N, C-alpha and C positions, 0 to 999 in steps of 0.2 A: 330174699335171696339177693346177694351182692355179686355182680359180675364185674370182674376186674380185667383191665387190659394194661399191659406194660409197654411203654414207649421209650425210646432213647431220643433225646432232643439236644440240639446244640443251642447254647445261649451265649450271648455276648456279655462279657464282664469287664468293667473298667479296671485295668490294673494300676493305672496312675492317672491322676487328674492334676493339671497345672492351671494356674490363674492366667487368664488371657491378657491381663493388664501388666502384671509384674513378672510373670513366668515362674513363680515359686511353686513348689510341690504343695498341694492342698491336703495331703494325707494326714489325718488326725491321729492315726495310730489307735492306741487303747486296746482293751481286751477284746473288742468286737471286730477288730480287723478293718474291713473296708469302709470306714467312716471318713468323711471328708469335711473340712471346715470351710464354710462359705456357702455359695450357691453353685450348684453343678448343673450344667445343661439347661439354663434358663433361656427361654426364647420369646420371640415376638414375630408377628407376620405383618408385612406392609399392606396397606389398604389402598383402594382406588383414590380416596380423598387425601392421602398423605402427600404433603409437599416434599418430604424427605426420603421416605422409603418407597421402593417400587412395589406395585400391587402384586401380591402373591409371593414376594420374596420372603424367605424365612431367615431369621437371624438367631443365632444361638451363641451363648457365652457362658463361661464359668469364671467366678471371681472369688478370691480368698477374703477372709473376714477383714483384714487390714485394708485392702483395696475397696471393699464395700463401705467400710466406715469412712474412708477418705471421700468416696463418691457421694455418700449421703450428706456429708458436711456441706456440699454445694447445693443441696435441695432446699427450696423455699420452706417446705414442711419436712424436716428431717425425721425419718421414721425412728431414729435412735433416741430422740428427745421424748421423754415421758410427758404425756399430756396431763395437765392439772384437771381436777374435777370441774372447775369453772369454765374450762375451754371446751368441754364436751357438749 
């Protein structure tokens, strides 16, 4: 026997997402609608030992693909550069 219950719920849906660095709209469009290019709502939390971020403070950002690519270029180990078999 299956017992079903119906509920009406309110959900939050992002209607637009903008890059926190350049301010551009990150909507990717396409046939699926709500797709965004880049990272959306990525976050970090400060720790007790951090000399930069306050303990317990939460940081959240969104960044478009272009800004991510520019940011990654400054990394010592750029995640966009493919590793060779010999480097693994």
